[in-house]
C-alpha positions as CSV (number, residue, x, y, z in Angstrom):
1,M,0.0,0.0,0.0
2,E,1.3,3.4,-0.9
3,E,2.2,5.8,2.0
4,P,0.2,9.0,2.2
5,I,1.8,12.3,1.5
6,V,3.4,13.6,4.7
7,H,3.1,17.2,5.5
8,P,5.7,19.0,7.7
9,W,3.0,20.0,10.2
10,K,2.1,16.4,10.8
11,D,5.5,14.6,10.9
12,I,8.6,16.7,10.1
13,N,11.0,13.7,10.1
14,K,8.9,11.7,7.6
15,Y,8.6,14.9,5.5
16,V,12.3,15.4,5.4
17,E,12.9,11.8,4.5
18,A,10.3,12.0,1.7
19,R,11.7,15.3,0.3
20,T,15.2,13.9,0.4
21,K,14.2,10.9,-1.7
22,E,12.4,13.3,-4.1
23,A,15.4,15.4,-4.5
24,L,17.6,12.5,-5.4
25,Y,15.0,11.0,-7.8
26,E,14.6,14.4,-9.5
27,F,18.3,14.8,-10.0
28,E,18.6,11.3,-11.4
29,L,15.8,12.1,-13.9
30,A,17.5,15.4,-14.8
31,E,20.7,13.5,-15.6
32,D,18.8,11.0,-17.8
33,F,17.0,13.9,-19.7
34,L,20.3,15.7,-20.1
35,K,22.0,12.6,-21.6
36,N,19.1,12.3,-24.1
37,G,19.3,16.0,-25.1
38,L,16.0,16.9,-23.5
39,Y,17.4,20.1,-22.0
40,R,14.3,21.9,-20.9
41,N,13.0,18.7,-19.2
42,A,16.4,18.3,-17.5
43,A,16.3,21.9,-16.3
44,G,12.8,21.4,-14.9
45,K,13.8,18.2,-13.0
46,A,17.0,19.8,-11.7
47,F,14.9,22.8,-10.5
48,Q,12.4,20.4,-8.8
49,G,15.2,18.5,-7.2
50,W,16.7,21.8,-5.8
51,K,13.3,22.9,-4.5
52,A,13.1,19.6,-2.6
53,V,16.6,20.2,-1.2
54,L,15.6,23.7,-0.1
55,A,12.5,22.3,1.6
56,V,14.7,19.8,3.5
57,L,17.0,22.5,4.7
58,A,14.1,24.7,5.6
59,A,12.4,21.9,7.6
60,N,15.7,21.3,9.4
61,S,15.8,25.1,10.2
62,R,12.1,25.6,10.9
63,S,12.7,27.6,14.1
64,E,15.0,30.0,12.3
65,L,12.4,30.6,9.6
66,A,9.4,30.9,11.9
67,S,10.2,34.5,12.7
68,E,10.3,35.5,9.1
69,F,7.2,33.6,7.9
70,R,4.6,34.4,10.6
71,G,0.9,33.9,10.7
72,I,-1.6,31.3,9.6
73,V,-2.4,30.0,6.1
74,R,-5.7,28.5,5.3
75,L,-5.5,25.5,2.9
76,R,-8.1,24.3,0.5
77,E,-9.0,21.4,2.8
78,R,-10.0,24.1,5.4
79,V,-6.9,23.2,7.4
80,R,-5.1,26.0,9.0
81,V,-1.3,25.8,9.2
82,E,1.5,28.1,10.3
83,A,2.9,30.1,7.4
84,V,6.4,28.7,8.0
85,D,5.0,25.2,7.5
86,Y,3.2,26.2,4.4
87,V,6.5,27.7,3.0
88,I,8.4,24.5,3.9
89,A,5.7,22.2,2.4
90,V,5.1,24.2,-0.9
91,M,8.4,26.0,-1.2
92,P,6.8,28.6,-3.5
93,T,9.1,29.8,-6.3
94,T,8.5,33.4,-5.1
95,R,9.9,32.6,-1.7
96,M,12.9,30.5,-2.7
97,K,15.4,33.4,-2.8
98,K,14.3,34.7,0.7
99,V,14.4,31.2,2.2
100,A,17.9,30.6,0.7
101,T,19.1,33.9,2.1
102,L,17.9,33.0,5.5
103,L,19.3,29.4,5.3
104,S,22.7,30.7,4.2
105,R,23.4,31.8,7.8
106,R,23.3,28.1,8.8
107,Y,24.4,26.3,5.5
108,G,26.6,28.9,3.8
109,S,26.4,31.0,0.6
110,D,26.2,28.0,-1.7
111,V,22.5,27.7,-0.8
112,V,21.9,31.2,-2.3
113,L,24.1,30.6,-5.4
114,L,22.4,27.2,-6.1
115,T,19.0,28.8,-5.7
116,E,19.9,31.4,-8.3
117,L,21.0,28.6,-10.6
118,A,17.8,26.8,-10.0
119,L,15.7,29.9,-10.7
120,D,17.7,30.5,-13.9
121,L,17.0,27.0,-15.1
122,H,13.4,27.3,-14.2
123,E,13.2,30.4,-16.5
124,F,15.0,28.4,-19.2
125,Q,12.6,25.5,-18.8
126,Y,9.7,27.8,-19.9
127,N,11.5,30.1,-22.3
128,G,14.3,28.0,-23.9
129,L,17.4,29.5,-25.4
130,D,17.5,33.1,-26.3
131,R,20.4,34.2,-28.4
132,E,19.5,37.8,-27.7
133,G,19.4,37.3,-23.9
134,L,16.0,38.9,-23.5
135,L,13.7,36.1,-22.3
136,S,16.3,33.7,-20.9
137,R,19.8,34.1,-19.5
138,Y,20.9,31.2,-21.6
139,I,22.3,31.9,-25.0
140,D,23.7,28.4,-25.7
141,L,23.3,24.8,-24.6
142,D,26.8,24.6,-23.1
143,M,25.7,27.0,-20.4
144,V,22.6,25.0,-19.8
145,R,24.5,21.7,-19.4
146,Q,27.0,23.3,-17.1
147,D,24.4,24.8,-14.8
148,I,22.2,21.6,-14.7
149,A,25.3,19.6,-13.8
150,A,26.4,22.1,-11.1
151,L,22.9,22.2,-9.6
152,I,22.7,18.4,-9.4
153,E,26.2,18.1,-8.0
154,G,25.6,20.9,-5.4
155,G,22.2,19.4,-4.4
156,R,23.6,15.9,-4.0
157,R,26.6,17.3,-2.0
158,I,24.2,19.0,0.5
159,I,22.0,16.0,0.8
160,S,25.0,13.8,1.4
161,S,26.4,16.2,4.0
162,L,23.1,16.2,5.8
163,A,23.0,12.4,5.9
164,N,26.6,12.3,7.2
165,T,25.7,14.9,9.9
166,Q,22.7,12.9,11.0
167,R,24.8,9.6,11.2
168,T,27.5,11.2,13.2
169,G,25.4,13.7,15.2
């Protein structure tokens, strides 16, 4: 039987475990798409993988984020949750930069830089290449490949360091 989706306000540890697996799966798919020349799909998967990594870091730093994301959010199911839990669960694209900046205090500036890469790739996913540089920051596929590879490598490195910290800590 399939496990139900776990929300951070119900079980933060199971949520972190699920989002960690999601990140690794998304990065694997991104690599497969990249190998097959499906650059926009690869960019989308790398972006989703990074969003999951950011959600894991945010869940592990909930108390630090709670002062920034205050209040209550009402969900469709008429469930009310704290705004910080909503941000952790959904990791809205419009909040990723702010979350990354806050997390950089604990995890270092790579979180901000990788978030910028992820947002660039997200833009590329929708707009594709733009030789003029007006709709996308990417003017050639070499740049796309390098950024996807860098995002995957950075995301995996962070997930691995979290796993090592949990084993030793």
